[in-house]
Structures are given as structure tokens and as C-alpha cells.
N, C-alpha and C positions, 0 to 999 in steps of 0.2 A: 372675828372668831379666833380664839386661841388654837394653836396647833396641837392636835392630839398626838401624844407620843405612845409608841408601842414598846412593851418590855418583854423580855424573855421570862417564861415561867420557871426557868432553872438558873438564872443568873441576873440578879437585880442590876448589875452594872451594864448589861447589854440592852441598848435601846435602839429604836429605829423610827423613822417617819413611816407613814402608811405605805408610800411608794417603795421605800427600802425594804419593808417587811414583805410586801408582795413579791418583789424581785427575788428576795432570798428564799422565801417559802418556809424554811425551817430555821429556827435560831441555832446558835452554837450549842454544843453539849446535848443536842436532841430536844431542846426546849421549843415551845410554841410562842409565837408573838401574841400578846393580848393588849388591848388598850388600857392605859393607866386609869381611865375613867370611861363611863358610858354617858355621852352627852344626852340631855333631855331633848325630845322633839320640840322644835321651836315654831312649828306651824300647828294650828288647831286641828283637831280631828275632823271638825266640820269642813274646814278648807281642804284637808286631805281627801275627804269623801267626794269632793268635786273633781278631783284629778284622775287621769288615766294611770295605767301602770307605770309608764315612764315618769310621770310627774311625781308619784309617790316614791319611786326608786330614787329619784334625785334628792328628795327631801331627807331620805334616810342616809344615802351615801355621802352627801355633803358633810354630814356631822361626823362620820367615821373616817373619811378619807380627806383630811383637811389640807393636805399639801397638793391636792388636785385643784385646778381652777374650775370655775363654773363651766367654761367652754370645754375643757377637757372631759369633765364628768358627763356633760350632756352629749358630747360626741360618742363616748363609750356606751352610754345608755341607749341612744337612738340607733346605734349600729347593732346593738345586741338584741333589742326587743323589737324586731321588725317582722317582715313577712316570713321569716324562717319559722315563726310560730303559726299554727293553723287556726288560731282564734284571735279575734281582735282584742279580747280582754287579757290575753297572755296567760292569765291564771284564773279560769272561770270558777265560781263558787256555786255548787249544785246541791240542792236540798234533796236528800234521799234517806229513807229509813231512820228518821229522827235525828239526823246530823247534817252538817254542811260540809260537803266534800270539796276541798280546795284542790282542783285538778291541776297538778304541777307538771303534767306530762305532754303538753301540746307543742313542745319544741322539736328540734331537728332529730333527736334520738329517742323521743317518747319516754323520757324519764325526768325526774325532778332535777337531776344534775344539770340539765340544760339551762335551768333558771340562773345558775351562777357561771357555768362554763361557756355560756354564750357571751358573757361580758369579760371573763377573765383574760382572754387574749388581748383585748383592747386595753384593759387596765395594766397588763404586764408590759406591752410594747410602749404604752405611754410612760410607765414607770422607768423603762429602760432609757427613753429619751431624756426624761427629767434628771436622771442620775448619770447621764453621759456614759452609758454602758457601751463598751467597745467589744464585748465578747458575745458569741452566739449562745443563746439561752437554751439549755437542754431541760425540757420538762420531763421529770422522772416521776412516774405514777404507778401505784398499786391499785388494783380495782377488784371489788367483789362482784362486778358485773356491769354497773351502769356508768360509773365515773369514767372508765376507760373509753368507751365509745363517745361519750359526750366531750371528753377532753380531746380525743383524736379529731372529732368533727370540728371542734373549735380551733385547733392549732394546725390542721392540715394545710400545708403550703403557706403558712404565715411567715413572711421573711424574717430572718434572724432567729428562728427557733427550730428546734428539733424536739420530737416527743417520743419517749419510750414508755410503753405500757406493759406491766406484768400482771397476769391474771392466773388464778388456780385452774389448771388444765381441766380438771373434772368437777369444778365447783361453781360453774355458771350455767345458765339455761342455754339450750341449743341456739335460740334466736340471739341471745346476748353474744355468744361466741361468734356466730356468723356475722353479726354487725361489726365486731372488732377485726376479725381476720380478713374481711373483704375491704378494709379501709384503704382508700387511695391516698396519695400524697407522698412525694419523694422524701419528705422529712419525717415520716412516721415509721415506727417499728413496734410490733406487737409480739409478745413472748409469753407462752404458757410456761408455768412452772409445775414440777411435781411437788405438790404441797397445797396448803390452804391459803386463804387470804391473809391470815396473820403472818404466815411465813413470807409472803410477798411484801407485806407492809414493813415487817422487820428488816428485810433485805434492803428495801428502799431507804429506810431511816438510817441504816448502817452506812450506806454510801453517802448520804447527806452529812453524816457526822464524822467522816474520815478526812482529816486535814491533809494527809498525804495524797489522797485521791483528788481533793479539791485543788491542790497545787499542780498535780499532773494535768488536770483538765484546764486550769488557767494557762499553763504553759502552752497548751495546744489551742487556746483561744475559746474555751468553753466555760460556762458557769451553770450549775444546777439550779433549777427552781421546781416548784411543785404545783400540780393541779389538784392534788387531794385537798380535803377540807382542813388539813393542817395549815394550808396557806390562808392567811386572813383575807386575801382577795377572793377566796371561794366562800368564806363564811359571811362576810358583810352583805353581799347582795341577797343572801337568803333571808336576812332580817326584813327586807322590804316586803316580801310577800305575806308576812304575817300582819304587817301594818295595813297592807292592801285588803287582806281578807276581813279585817275588823271594819274597815270603812265600807266594804261592800255589804256587810251585815247591817250597818247603819242605813245604807241606801235602800236595802230591802225592807226596812222598817222592823227588823228583828230586835235591834238594840238602839239605844240613844247614846250619844257621846258620853263616855265615862262609865257606862254599864260594863260589867265583866263579861269576858268570854273565856272558855276553856279551849285548849288545843290538845289534840292527840296526835302523836308522831311515831310512826313505825321506825325503830331506832336500831342502828348497828354501830356506826363509828361515832355517834353522838353529835355530829355537826349540825344536823337539821334541827334537833330540839334545842341545842345550845343557841342557835340563831333566834329561836322563839324566846328563849330566856333573856338574851341580850335585848330583844325588842321590848320585853317587859321592863327591863331595867331602864330603857329609854323613855318609859312612861306609858307604853301601850297597856290598857287595862286587861291583861291576861291574869285570870285567877289561878287556874291549876294547869300545870304542864304534865300531861299524861304520857309516860314513856312506855311504849309498847314493844315488847320483845317476842321473838319466836322461841323455839325450844332451846336455843343457845342463850339462856336467860341470865347471863352474867350481870346485866344491869338491874334486872328485877331483884336478884339476890343482894346486889349492892344497896339498893334503896331500902330493902327490907332490913338488912343487918348492919350496914356500914362497913362490910367486908367486901373488898374486890378481889376475887379469886379466879384466875384464869386456868388453874389446874383442874381441868375437867375434860370430859369427852367432847370433841368437836363434832357437831351434828350437821350433816348436809340436809337442808330442808327445801321446801318448795318456794321459800322466800330467800334466795341465796345472797342477795345484797345485804342481808342482815346476819349472815352466818359469820359472825365475828366474835372473838373472845377478848381482844384487846381494843377497847374503844378509845381511840387516840384523843378525841376532842374532850373526853371527860377530864383530861388533865387541866384544861382551861377552867372548868368548874371547880376542881379540887384546889387549884391555885387561888381562886377567888374566896372559897369558903374557909381556907386556912389563913385568911387575912393578907392575901397577896404576898405571902412569905415564900420566896423562891427557894430558900434553903430547905424549908419544911416540905415543900412540894417535891423537890429533888429527892428527898429521902423516901417519899412514897413511891416515886417512879423507879428509883433504884431497887426498892424492895420488889416491885412488880417484875422488873426485868430479871432480877436475881432469884428470889424465892417464889415468884409467881403470885404473890398475894400482898395486900396491905389493908390496914384497918384504920378508919378515921376515928377521931375522938368524939365524945358526946356533944361538945359544942359545935363541931363541924356538922354532925348529923342533924342538929336543929336547923342549920342553914338550908337543909334540903326540904323544908316543909312545903315549898311551892310545887314539889314534884310528887307524882304518884306513879309507881311502877307495877306492871303486871305482864303476863305473857300469854300466848295462845299456842295450843298444841296443833299439830298438823291436822288432826281430825276436826278440831274447832274451826280452823281456817277454811277447810274445804266445805264444811257445813255452812259457814257464813256466806261464802260466795254463792252457793246454791240458794240459800234462804233469801238473800237480797235480790238475786235474779228472778226467782219465782214470785216475789212480792212486788217488785218494782220494775222488772225488765232491765235493771241496771247491772252491768257486769264490771266487777272490780278485779284488780290484780291481787296476787297473793300477799304482797306487803301491805297494801291498803286493807286487806281482809284481816291481817294481824291486828292492825289498829282498830278496826271495827269491833273485833272480838274483845279487845281490852277495854274499849269504850263501854261495851255492855257490862263488863265486870266492874268497872269504875262506878257506873250508875247504880248497879245492884248493891255495891258496897256502901255507897254514900247517899243515894237518893238525890244527888245534885242534879238540878234541872237547868243549870246555866247553859245558854246557847253554846254549842260546841262545834269547832272546826276540826275536821280530820284531814291531815295532810295525805292526799292521794298521790303517791310518789311515782307510780309507773303505770303505763298503759297495760291493759290485760293482753295486748298483742305481743308483749315481750315474754309472756309466760303462758303461752297458749295451751300447752299440754296440761299443766297443773290446773289451769282455770277450767278448761273444757272437761277434764276428768272429774273435777269437783261437781260440775253441773250434771254430767251423765257419763258413766264409765263406758258407754257404747262408743265414745269417740277415741278410746285408747288405742285402737288399731290403726288410726290414720297417721299419715306422715305430717311433719311439722307444718308444711305450707298448706296441706289439706285442712289442717286444724284452723289455720288463719282464715280460710274461706268459710268454714263452718261458723267461726266466731262472728264474722261480719253478718252472716244470715241471722244469727241469734240476737245480736246487739243492735243491728241497724246502723252501726257506726262504720263508715268506710274504712277500708284497710289503709293505715297511715303510709305516707310515702317512705318512711324509714324502713318499713317492712317490704314494700313492693320493690325497692331498689336492691335488696339483697337476695331476692328470689333466684336471680340468675347471675349475680355478681361473682367474679372469679375470686378464689382464695389467693391473697397476696402475702399473707404472713403465716408461716407454718413452723416456726422455731419453737421447740420445747426444750427446757433445760432443767437441771437440778437447782435447788434453791441456793447452793453455794457457788453456782456458776453465773449468777446474775450480773455481777460486776464485769466479768469477762465479756458477757454479751453486750453490755453497754459500750465497753471500749471497742469491741469489734464494729459496732454500728457507727461509732464516731471516728474510727480509723486511727486509734491511738493504742 
């Protein structure tokens, strides 16, 4: 198999192997690493349908991470997808309310980020060995709620690494915040910022792109890397679960090999739906990619008009992991639909950071035909949670409910009856107040952990270990800073 080369979306001269791209996280000049091609699946769908999750993951990852040996990849996969997941399937596919919910929240921190962040520490430390890395790796991450805890859990006490997570102080759910600020591990630091997720993400990208800071770190024996989905090591493992979902539909007799399926993805930073798009390019028969937004509907407007405009009110919603106005991973799609032209892509990204807006041309807009975008209001989300609970006894979280609402709108608009997989991205236990309030406002007076106990009564689903462990866990991280103090806090943590 020929080696797959990764290129920067902003500089055609910058290339990397998979392991180098994983180690670096972000390319120079703020670019993202993308594969110069997407290899086709080289195992039949029928054979993939006979495999468990680990087997499917290997067949996908071996094509994208070509400088890893079979032994290295299987070591990473086997150690990632083990008993830390509370179901043997890793990602069960559950039929409810006319769709197939791909439950991606059975990992250690009960959100879909576990699917990639369980394996990223293994990929990163393997990459460090492969490239004779002699510096301590500093994982620098911004989170809108879920990436932070999943990254912290993955990297806590991993030798040769430290991790710093920034989150919007008033922009995550109480359970999400408690999960992060109680994180153990001598190599962990969690910092709230006065600002929103975009502020945190911009601050992190600024540090990555600062050559003077990089030199200062190198002199002190450190190198930055990322656990955000800007890191290709986060994105590639997410491709695997769409292939897995398709083959489970085959096993359930819903489709035959080659039949189409649609996917609906609640979308903030665009990484999860981009992974589905990459899986489609790999040959997976995905017909339509349905991009579901909340009231921060910058992506819906983009798919409708071809104009990406972040100049708008930032709305705090009940689906905070999607409260994002700058969807970083969309850059990888823009790069592809402008003909892999790094110069043209850079012009768009410079316009976004400068003027806050860019407009793609008609030819590029035609390349978006595989996508459908829509959004759900807060009232629609609450109504959907209540409706599905009353009809099916199934309780979904707010992000999944955004996707379910948009799926309804897509079906109504198109009449498309193609079997559809909805990415169920978080456990309702992460958003108990919003979920229980949607079911009945009588729960509104209860405390956060009283709501947890009521939710288990209603759902019949045992309280996840991720929630039980934070009931009485002490707060270990209480730093809050201004957005222009982020670099100083990182240096303080590293002692430089």
C-alpha cells in the first residue's frame, strides 16, 4: 500500500505523514492537515459486516494512517475499545421513532468524543516513538463541553504528556463542568475563560500559530499538539463508526450491500459530519449527509446561501456542544470543494478571521449537493424529547434531539424514505436539567443530582459510572481567566 501524504489546507508545500500530522495537530499558518486522497475500502461490505467494532476500525484506520504498522494500529485499537465502554458493541444501533440511533456515548465520559479520544493518546504516543520525539507533548484544547472531559480522561497521567483544557465558564452544562473540574491527574489543567467557545478556540489556534511561543516551548522541552478535531488523529477514528453503522444495518436486514443510507449529524465544529463525508468518499454508500444545527445556525445559512457569516448573535442553548459560530473543520471541506487549492482556501479563511464572512462561488456550491442543512429551535428540541419519550420510552439528549428534529424536516421536505442513521452524540445524563425539563417542568426545582436519580427512574437506564464518580468528587481545578490571559496560564502550568 502506498503511503498516504497529508497536506496543509493553507500551504501546498507543507506535507506530513499521518504520524507527523497527529503529533503536530495543526499545520503552520493555522492550516489543517488533510489527506491528499481518500483511499477506497479494500474489504467488501459483506466481510466488514462479519467483524466487530475493532475489526471495522482497523480496516478503516489502516487506509488512512499508512505509516503505522499493523501491530501498532491493532495495539492502539485494542487498548482504546475495551472495557471502558459499557456495551460490547461499543456503538450500538437502536431503532426508535422511525430512525436508527447510533449511540456513540457508551465510553468513559458518555459522549461521542470518547470514540476518538479513547484512541488518540495511543496514536499520539506511538507517533512520538515513530518520530523519535524527545520533547514532552502539551495537549492544548478548547472545548464546548464534551471534548474537554474526554481528552482529560484519555490523557490523564499518560507519560510524556500534559493537557490543558479551556472552556467557556458559563457556556457548558453543570454536569459537563463538574466532569472537567474534578478531573484527577498530575498532568492535567482545566481553565474557564470569560467568553464563549469561539473565543477559547481562537485563543488556542493563536498559540499554535505563534512561532515565538513554539521556540520558547521547544527551549523548555515542550511541543504543542491538539486533541480537538482539528487533529487528524481525532477525525480518522470517527470515520470507522459510520462504516460500522452501515454494516449493522446490513446485519439487521434493513439494507443489502450497496444500498444507500442517510446520516443525520448534530453539528457544531463540523468534525463528526466531515468524518461521515470522508467515509462516503471511501466508498461507503451514504446518500445524503444531513447537517443539523441549533439556533446558532451558521452552517444552515451556509448550505442555503453559500455565505459563511460569523457576524451574528451568539446564542446559549440547551445543546451547548453545538454553540459554535466558527466551525473549524468546515475548512477541510472548503479546501476540497475549491479543488484542493491552498491559496484559494487561505483567502476564504483570511476573510473569515478579518471580515467575519466569506462567500463561495457557484461551482463550489454545486459540490455541496451531498449535504442538506436545517436547524431546530429550543422549543422544537424540548418538544421532540418529550414526544419520543412518551411514544417509545426512549430518552435522548438535547443534541440528539436537534438531529431528530432536523431529520423530521428533511423527510417532510423531500419524502426521502432511505434508511437513516442519526448520530446520538451524548447521554441524556450529561444534560439532565434540559432533558427532564422538556419531559415535565415539575422537575425544574430539583438539584442536579436529584435530576440524575429521577432520570434513571424514567428511563430504566442505570446511572453511568461517569456521573456516579462526580457526585462527591472534589473540585481540583478552579482557575478562571480572561481570553487574553490564556497563554500566560499555559506558561504558568508549564513553569516557563
